[in-house]
C-alpha positions as CSV (number, residue, x, y, z in Angstrom):
1,M,137.6,60.6,31.3
2,C,137.6,64.1,29.7
3,I,138.1,64.8,26.0
4,L,138.7,68.4,25.0
5,Q,138.7,69.7,21.4
6,N,138.1,73.0,19.6
7,I,138.6,75.2,22.7
8,S,140.2,78.6,22.9
9,V,143.7,79.0,24.3
10,E,142.3,81.0,27.2
11,R,139.9,78.2,28.1
12,L,142.7,75.6,27.8
13,I,144.8,77.7,30.3
14,M,141.8,77.9,32.6
15,F,141.4,74.1,32.4
16,A,145.1,73.6,33.2
17,E,144.8,75.8,36.2
18,A,141.8,73.8,37.4
19,L,143.8,70.6,37.0
20,K,146.2,71.6,39.7
21,T,143.7,70.9,42.5
22,N,141.5,68.3,40.7
23,T,141.4,65.0,42.6
24,H,139.0,63.0,40.5
25,L,140.1,63.1,36.9
26,V,142.2,60.1,35.9
27,T,142.3,60.3,32.1
28,L,142.6,63.5,30.1
29,S,142.7,63.8,26.3
30,M,143.7,67.2,24.9
31,A,144.6,65.8,21.5
32,N,144.1,68.1,18.5
33,T,143.2,71.2,20.6
34,R,145.6,73.5,18.9
35,M,147.6,73.6,22.2
36,T,150.6,75.9,22.1
37,D,153.7,76.2,24.2
38,K,151.9,78.8,26.4
39,V,149.2,76.2,27.3
40,A,151.8,73.4,27.7
41,K,153.7,75.5,30.2
42,K,150.6,76.0,32.3
43,L,149.7,72.3,32.0
44,A,153.3,71.4,33.2
45,E,152.7,73.6,36.3
46,A,149.5,71.8,36.9
47,L,151.0,68.3,36.5
48,E,153.6,69.2,39.2
49,E,150.7,69.5,41.7
50,N,148.1,67.1,40.4
51,K,148.1,63.8,42.2
52,S,145.3,61.9,40.4
53,L,145.9,62.0,36.7
54,K,147.1,58.6,35.3
55,T,146.7,59.1,31.5
56,L,147.4,62.3,29.4
57,N,147.0,62.5,25.7
58,L,148.4,65.7,24.0
59,E,148.9,64.3,20.5
60,S,148.5,66.5,17.4
61,N,149.1,69.9,18.9
62,F,151.6,72.7,18.4
63,I,154.0,71.9,21.3
64,G,157.7,72.6,20.8
65,G,160.6,70.5,22.1
66,E,161.4,72.5,25.2
67,S,157.7,72.4,26.3
68,V,157.8,68.6,25.8
69,V,160.8,68.5,28.1
70,N,158.9,70.7,30.7
71,L,156.0,68.3,30.6
72,V,158.2,65.3,31.2
73,E,160.0,67.1,34.0
74,A,156.6,67.9,35.6
75,I,155.3,64.3,35.6
76,N,158.5,63.3,37.4
77,K,157.6,65.5,40.4
78,N,154.7,63.3,41.6
79,Q,155.5,60.1,39.7
80,I,151.7,59.4,39.2
81,L,151.2,59.5,35.5
82,T,151.4,56.0,33.8
83,E,150.7,57.0,30.2
84,L,151.8,60.1,28.2
85,R,151.1,60.6,24.5
86,L,152.9,63.4,22.7
87,E,153.2,62.3,19.1
88,N,152.5,64.5,16.0
89,Q,153.5,67.9,17.3
90,R,154.3,71.1,15.4
91,S,158.0,70.4,15.2
92,S,158.3,66.8,14.2
93,V,162.1,66.9,14.7
94,L,163.0,67.6,18.4
95,G,166.8,67.6,18.0
96,V,169.5,65.8,19.7
97,K,169.7,67.8,22.9
98,V,165.9,67.7,23.5
99,E,165.6,64.0,22.7
100,M,168.5,63.2,25.1
101,K,166.9,65.3,27.8
102,I,163.6,63.5,27.4
103,S,165.4,60.1,27.5
104,K,167.3,61.1,30.7
105,L,164.0,62.3,32.3
106,V,162.2,59.1,31.4
107,E,165.0,57.1,33.0
108,E,164.2,59.0,36.2
109,N,160.5,58.1,36.1
110,N,159.3,55.0,37.9
111,T,155.6,55.0,36.9
112,L,155.5,55.7,33.2
113,I,154.6,52.5,31.3
114,K,153.4,54.0,28.0
115,L,155.0,56.9,26.2
116,G,153.9,58.0,22.7
117,I,156.6,60.1,21.2
118,V,158.9,59.7,18.2
119,L,162.6,59.9,19.0
120,D,164.8,60.0,16.0
121,I,168.1,59.6,17.9
122,A,168.9,55.9,18.3
123,D,170.5,56.2,21.7
124,A,167.6,58.2,23.1
125,R,165.0,56.0,21.6
126,I,166.7,52.7,22.8
127,R,167.3,54.0,26.3
128,T,163.8,55.3,26.6
129,Q,162.2,52.1,25.3
130,K,164.3,50.0,27.7
131,H,163.3,52.1,30.7
132,I,159.6,52.1,29.7
133,Q,159.8,48.3,29.3
134,R,161.5,48.0,32.8
135,N,158.7,50.1,34.3
136,H,156.0,48.0,32.5
137,D,157.7,44.7,33.7
138,K,157.8,46.1,37.3
139,F,154.1,47.1,37.1
140,R,153.1,43.6,35.7
141,R,155.1,41.8,38.5
142,N,153.5,44.0,41.2
143,R,150.0,43.3,39.7
144,Q,150.7,39.5,39.5
145,G,152.1,39.5,43.0
146,H,148.9,41.2,44.2
147,V,146.8,38.6,42.4
148,N,148.9,35.7,43.8
149,A,148.7,37.2,47.3
150,T,144.9,37.1,47.2
151,D,144.6,33.5,46.1
């Protein structure tokens, strides 16, 4: 696990670049690092290539709605990430278009079982919650099937 705080934007970008080829890191917390859209864009590029990260915490930063969409698009490329935390960003209101985009992208993801984000639009929130629950149920059934197969 890696926890980053109080690091310059330049260092955060360097870290995002390194994440592209990292094969060991499974959990990354970049909460409260003053991350901006510029860093989030680089992180999204890294997430498209990274094949090991399972948990990413980006809470309490300065990431705008379109960058949140870019991050969710990026995790859909490899379908590896199981937990994404994005609550408490600069703009607390994402807007209807952004929330519906996020909901649609989450519905295309088969691995995400935990998503920390506040969606104000009821349709987006309900659709997202249902899909996350579906993924979680599938994950639980697969885990139970594996346990039963080894008995």
